[in-house]
Kinemage of the C-alpha trace (Angstrom):
@kinemage 1
@onewidth
@group {chain A} dominant
@subgroup {mainchain}
@vectorlist {calphas} color= white
{ca unk a 1} P 43.602 58.125 -39.591
{ca unk a 2} L 45.124 56.024 -41.923
{ca unk a 3} L 46.283 53.275 -39.947
{ca unk a 4} L 50.038 52.555 -38.813
{ca unk a 5} L 51.089 51.153 -41.823
{ca unk a 6} L 49.799 53.733 -44.505
{ca unk a 7} L 51.878 56.496 -42.841
{ca unk a 8} L 55.033 55.062 -41.973
{ca unk a 9} L 55.105 53.447 -45.987
{ca unk a 10} L 53.974 57.503 -47.176
{ca unk a 11} L 56.638 58.197 -44.500
{ca unk a 12} L 59.284 56.642 -46.056
{ca unk a 13} L 58.023 57.776 -49.502
{ca unk a 14} L 57.476 61.444 -48.729
{ca unk a 15} L 61.184 61.851 -47.493
{ca unk a 16} L 62.596 61.179 -50.898
{ca unk a 17} L 61.123 63.605 -52.193
{ca unk a 18} L 62.886 66.126 -50.018
{ca unk a 19} L 66.115 67.814 -51.092
{ca unk a 20} L 69.214 65.778 -50.456
{ca unk a 21} L 70.523 67.803 -47.787
{ca unk a 22} L 67.230 67.744 -45.691
{ca unk a 23} L 66.777 63.968 -46.287
{ca unk a 24} L 70.308 63.870 -44.699
{ca unk a 25} L 69.676 65.731 -41.412
{ca unk a 26} L 66.121 63.630 -40.816
{ca unk a 27} L 67.796 60.514 -41.578
{ca unk a 28} L 70.623 61.457 -38.362
{ca unk a 29} L 67.011 61.568 -36.282
{ca unk a 30} L 64.899 59.120 -38.454
{ca unk a 31} L 62.799 57.992 -35.093
{ca unk a 32} L 61.458 61.733 -34.396
{ca unk a 33} L 60.119 61.711 -38.012
{ca unk a 34} L 58.833 58.537 -37.463
{ca unk a 35} L 57.198 60.225 -34.036
{ca unk a 36} L 56.046 62.890 -35.999
{ca unk a 37} L 54.490 60.420 -38.563
{ca unk a 38} L 52.125 59.249 -35.578
{ca unk a 39} L 51.831 62.300 -34.096
{ca unk a 40} L 48.813 63.008 -32.394
{ca unk a 41} L 47.728 58.793 -33.269
{ca unk a 42} L 50.221 57.779 -29.838
{ca unk a 43} L 47.709 58.970 -27.436
{ca unk a 44} L 44.767 56.856 -29.158
{ca unk a 45} L 47.180 54.049 -27.755
{ca unk a 46} L 47.817 55.934 -24.030
{ca unk a 47} L 44.958 53.657 -22.044
{ca unk a 48} L 43.057 51.568 -23.956
{ca unk a 49} L 40.964 50.423 -21.041
{ca unk a 50} L 39.825 53.873 -19.994
{ca unk a 51} L 39.085 57.308 -21.773
{ca unk a 52} L 41.665 60.093 -20.371
{ca unk a 53} L 42.125 63.601 -21.251
{ca unk a 54} L 45.542 62.464 -22.527
{ca unk a 55} L 43.985 60.007 -24.726
{ca unk a 56} L 41.298 63.005 -25.934
{ca unk a 57} L 44.354 64.873 -26.991
{ca unk a 58} L 43.942 62.480 -30.447
{ca unk a 59} L 40.277 64.051 -31.191
{ca unk a 60} L 42.127 67.578 -29.732
{ca unk a 61} L 44.778 67.864 -32.433
{ca unk a 62} L 43.347 65.847 -35.211
{ca unk a 63} L 40.460 68.714 -35.134
{ca unk a 64} L 42.714 71.721 -36.040
{ca unk a 65} L 43.342 72.766 -39.064
{ca unk a 66} L 47.155 72.752 -40.898
{ca unk a 67} L 47.920 76.829 -40.111
{ca unk a 68} L 46.678 76.478 -36.621
{ca unk a 69} L 48.333 73.346 -35.740
{ca unk a 70} L 51.753 74.879 -37.905
{ca unk a 71} L 51.943 77.783 -36.236
{ca unk a 72} L 51.944 76.316 -32.735
{ca unk a 73} L 54.429 74.225 -34.249
{ca unk a 74} L 56.393 76.375 -35.598
{ca unk a 75} L 56.925 78.812 -32.824
{ca unk a 76} L 57.312 75.882 -30.096
{ca unk a 77} L 60.645 75.234 -32.645
{ca unk a 78} L 61.379 78.979 -32.197
{ca unk a 79} L 62.188 78.607 -28.998
{ca unk a 80} L 63.025 74.890 -28.678
{ca unk a 81} L 65.646 74.915 -31.839
{ca unk a 82} L 66.881 71.154 -32.573
{ca unk a 83} L 67.825 69.602 -35.628
{ca unk a 84} L 66.226 66.669 -33.927
{ca unk a 85} L 62.695 68.379 -33.558
{ca unk a 86} L 63.281 69.826 -37.307
{ca unk a 87} L 63.360 66.360 -38.251
{ca unk a 88} L 59.652 65.578 -36.174
{ca unk a 89} L 57.869 68.669 -37.606
{ca unk a 90} L 58.358 66.967 -41.349
{ca unk a 91} L 57.136 63.727 -40.317
{ca unk a 92} L 54.558 65.566 -38.865
{ca unk a 93} L 53.545 67.362 -42.240
{ca unk a 94} L 53.494 64.192 -43.596
{ca unk a 95} L 50.780 63.198 -41.441
{ca unk a 96} L 49.114 66.155 -42.151
{ca unk a 97} L 49.634 65.366 -45.896
{ca unk a 98} L 48.298 61.622 -45.965
{ca unk a 99} L 45.524 62.148 -43.075
{ca unk a 100} L 44.014 65.630 -45.162
{ca unk a 101} L 43.781 63.695 -48.301
{ca unk a 102} L 42.161 60.702 -47.396
{ca unk a 103} L 39.745 62.994 -45.102
{ca unk a 104} L 37.200 63.540 -48.113
{ca unk a 105} L 37.074 60.620 -48.646
{ca unk a 106} L 36.153 59.158 -45.327
{ca unk a 107} L 34.264 61.270 -44.484
{ca unk a 108} L 31.730 60.277 -47.929
{ca unk a 109} L 31.705 56.865 -46.745
{ca unk a 110} L 30.666 57.248 -43.400
{ca unk a 111} L 27.988 59.478 -44.207
{ca unk a 112} L 26.368 56.527 -45.836
{ca unk a 113} L 26.571 54.267 -42.410
{ca unk a 114} L 27.394 51.082 -44.353
{ca unk a 115} L 31.435 50.930 -42.898
{ca unk a 116} L 33.577 52.776 -39.898
{ca unk a 117} L 36.671 54.576 -40.406
{ca unk a 118} L 38.539 52.185 -38.820
{ca unk a 119} L 37.287 49.433 -41.344
{ca unk a 120} L 38.247 51.569 -44.192
{ca unk a 121} L 41.760 52.604 -42.009
{ca unk a 122} L 42.460 48.519 -42.030
{ca unk a 123} L 41.606 47.606 -45.579
{ca unk a 124} L 44.040 50.134 -47.018
{ca unk a 125} L 46.496 49.452 -44.491
{ca unk a 126} L 45.867 45.462 -45.080
{ca unk a 127} L 45.726 46.703 -49.802
{ca unk a 128} L 49.295 48.290 -49.121
{ca unk a 129} L 50.647 45.049 -47.432
{ca unk a 130} L 49.860 43.341 -50.343
{ca unk a 131} L 50.537 46.069 -52.604
{ca unk a 132} L 54.928 45.356 -50.931
{ca unk a 133} L 54.035 41.794 -51.085
{ca unk a 134} L 54.013 42.003 -47.497
{ca unk a 135} L 52.025 38.660 -46.702
{ca unk a 136} L 49.809 37.319 -44.734
{ca unk a 137} L 49.090 40.683 -44.398
{ca unk a 138} L 47.285 40.176 -41.096
{ca unk a 139} L 50.288 38.737 -39.169
{ca unk a 140} L 53.139 41.655 -40.441
{ca unk a 141} L 54.343 43.107 -37.435
{ca unk a 142} L 55.645 46.846 -37.905
{ca unk a 143} L 56.050 47.594 -34.256
{ca unk a 144} L 59.840 48.428 -34.035
{ca unk a 145} L 59.562 51.360 -36.090
{ca unk a 146} L 57.598 53.235 -33.071
{ca unk a 147} L 60.764 52.709 -30.636
{ca unk a 148} L 61.766 56.173 -29.566
{ca unk a 149} L 64.095 57.080 -26.432
{ca unk a 150} L 63.023 59.174 -23.244
{ca unk a 151} L 65.323 62.679 -25.033
{ca unk a 152} L 63.172 62.116 -28.588
{ca unk a 153} L 59.925 61.739 -26.083
{ca unk a 154} L 60.538 64.974 -25.072
{ca unk a 155} L 60.699 66.881 -28.362
{ca unk a 156} L 57.973 65.347 -29.537
{ca unk a 157} L 56.077 66.338 -26.629
{ca unk a 158} L 56.741 70.108 -26.947
{ca unk a 159} L 54.459 69.551 -30.047
{ca unk a 160} L 51.392 67.918 -28.211
{ca unk a 161} L 51.030 70.408 -24.705
{ca unk a 162} L 49.747 70.080 -22.612
{ca unk a 163} L 51.423 66.269 -23.202
{ca unk a 164} L 53.798 65.485 -21.109
{ca unk a 165} L 56.875 63.554 -22.242
{ca unk a 166} L 55.495 60.994 -19.403
{ca unk a 167} L 52.484 60.425 -21.626
{ca unk a 168} L 54.248 60.158 -25.102
{ca unk a 169} L 56.341 57.682 -23.829
{ca unk a 170} L 53.517 55.576 -22.033
{ca unk a 171} L 51.797 55.773 -25.799
{ca unk a 172} L 54.794 55.108 -27.127
{ca unk a 173} L 55.288 51.744 -25.964
{ca unk a 174} L 51.438 51.036 -25.311
{ca unk a 175} L 51.450 51.151 -29.347
{ca unk a 176} L 54.398 49.457 -30.012
{ca unk a 177} L 53.033 46.431 -27.241
{ca unk a 178} L 49.087 46.602 -29.137
{ca unk a 179} L 50.942 46.364 -32.467
{ca unk a 180} L 52.702 43.166 -31.989
{ca unk a 181} L 49.106 41.908 -30.811
{ca unk a 182} L 47.555 43.000 -33.955
{ca unk a 183} L 50.029 41.217 -35.781
{ca unk a 184} L 50.183 37.673 -33.590
{ca unk a 185} L 49.826 34.265 -35.054
{ca unk a 186} L 47.472 33.149 -32.090
{ca unk a 187} L 44.850 35.340 -33.181
{ca unk a 188} L 42.407 33.960 -30.594
{ca unk a 189} L 44.322 34.958 -27.278
{ca unk a 190} L 44.913 38.624 -29.230
{ca unk a 191} L 41.357 39.122 -29.821
{ca unk a 192} L 40.310 37.978 -26.553
{ca unk a 193} L 43.312 40.625 -25.420
{ca unk a 194} L 41.377 43.069 -27.602
{ca unk a 195} L 38.089 42.735 -26.845
{ca unk a 196} L 39.115 44.028 -23.188
{ca unk a 197} L 39.671 47.946 -24.848
{ca unk a 198} L 37.604 50.762 -25.673
{ca unk a 199} L 35.630 52.314 -28.452
{ca unk a 200} L 36.755 51.610 -32.007
{ca unk a 201} L 40.226 49.939 -30.839
{ca unk a 202} L 39.645 46.289 -30.916
{ca unk a 203} L 38.715 46.699 -34.920
{ca unk a 204} L 42.301 47.954 -35.380
{ca unk a 205} L 42.997 43.929 -35.393
{ca unk a 206} L 43.212 43.041 -39.220
{ca unk a 207} L 40.943 40.315 -40.586
{ca unk a 208} L 43.040 37.877 -42.261
{ca unk a 209} L 40.952 38.710 -45.697
{ca unk a 210} L 39.424 41.532 -47.653
{ca unk a 211} L 36.294 44.085 -45.930
{ca unk a 212} L 33.803 43.136 -48.732
{ca unk a 213} L 32.393 46.505 -47.686
{ca unk a 214} L 35.534 48.894 -48.443
{ca unk a 215} L 36.984 46.684 -51.039
{ca unk a 216} L 35.766 48.670 -53.636
{ca unk a 217} L 37.319 51.748 -52.299
{ca unk a 218} L 40.972 50.760 -52.245
{ca unk a 219} L 41.870 52.251 -55.519
{ca unk a 220} L 40.179 55.473 -54.307
{ca unk a 221} L 42.379 55.728 -51.297
{ca unk a 222} L 45.711 54.805 -53.372
{ca unk a 223} L 44.849 57.641 -55.554
{ca unk a 224} L 44.464 59.934 -52.758
{ca unk a 225} L 48.023 58.745 -51.674
{ca unk a 226} L 49.932 59.804 -54.584
{ca unk a 227} L 47.717 63.412 -54.716
{ca unk a 228} L 49.206 63.713 -50.821
{ca unk a 229} L 52.733 62.136 -52.264
{ca unk a 230} L 52.616 64.651 -55.274
{ca unk a 231} L 51.726 67.824 -52.909
{ca unk a 232} L 54.002 67.399 -50.543
{ca unk a 233} L 57.427 68.473 -51.632
{ca unk a 234} L 55.607 72.338 -52.654
{ca unk a 235} L 54.314 72.043 -48.721
{ca unk a 236} L 57.460 71.105 -46.968
{ca unk a 237} L 59.116 74.405 -49.027
{ca unk a 238} L 56.155 76.334 -47.502
{ca unk a 239} L 56.550 74.932 -44.455
{ca unk a 240} L 60.588 76.033 -44.161
{ca unk a 241} L 59.878 79.565 -45.551
{ca unk a 242} L 57.140 79.668 -42.850
{ca unk a 243} L 59.444 79.234 -40.218
{ca unk a 244} L 62.345 80.883 -41.433
{ca unk a 245} L 60.294 84.049 -42.096
{ca unk a 246} L 56.155 84.031 -41.797
{ca unk a 247} L 55.548 83.758 -45.099
{ca unk a 248} L 52.148 82.205 -45.733
{ca unk a 249} L 51.358 78.479 -45.765
{ca unk a 250} L 48.874 78.471 -48.492
{ca unk a 251} L 45.479 77.548 -48.915
{ca unk a 252} L 46.647 73.611 -48.941
{ca unk a 253} L 46.878 74.067 -44.709
{ca unk a 254} L 43.203 75.774 -44.437
{ca unk a 255} L 41.611 71.679 -43.887
{ca unk a 256} L 41.574 69.941 -40.987
{ca unk a 257} L 43.890 66.950 -40.005
{ca unk a 258} L 40.548 64.478 -40.202
């Protein structure tokens, strides 16, 4: 997965490329759009201390192709139509656009065995923070953008069966809490707390310098970002037609999320 700032930034850029009427609708439900941007990545934060079936939903949904996921998502929205649900759907689409474009680059680098996925994700976030003059990058706290109400968690959970609204609420609150720790100025204490978590979770804390193992890939990751933006408007049109009358989504939806 791209790290949190990359997804948040991409979502804002992608939103501006949609028709003005759709932009207005999404702005009314911006938290649900933002929730869709992070989608299944929320479950990464469900219980960082232990493995769980809810936490495993992240991997389950990341392995799905766009065809599979959006057929399921459109069916859910057909059964539970709402303007907020539609906003969430387009956040999910933006997430898919960026993830699926970065996936081949990440896979090629991981095969070399010199860098981890988390290192790539965190380095890309650091690079984007610098581009946006948000420095120092390692103490930028974007946790306020992840907040959702209980009602919004109900809507988002419907796209990720068998997750419950309570599962999504817990994951969202944990994501907000841990993101604050990732950016904590008191880094020694934050590292101690993160060290109690499982797997790659502690590596989500951004270093105070560029990662020289993947610094040379910053430009390539940015190219993927812009390619995803270029493709987003057409994919949004295809998704709208698919939801309306079942028109084919097309080959751009054939890839998995990661």
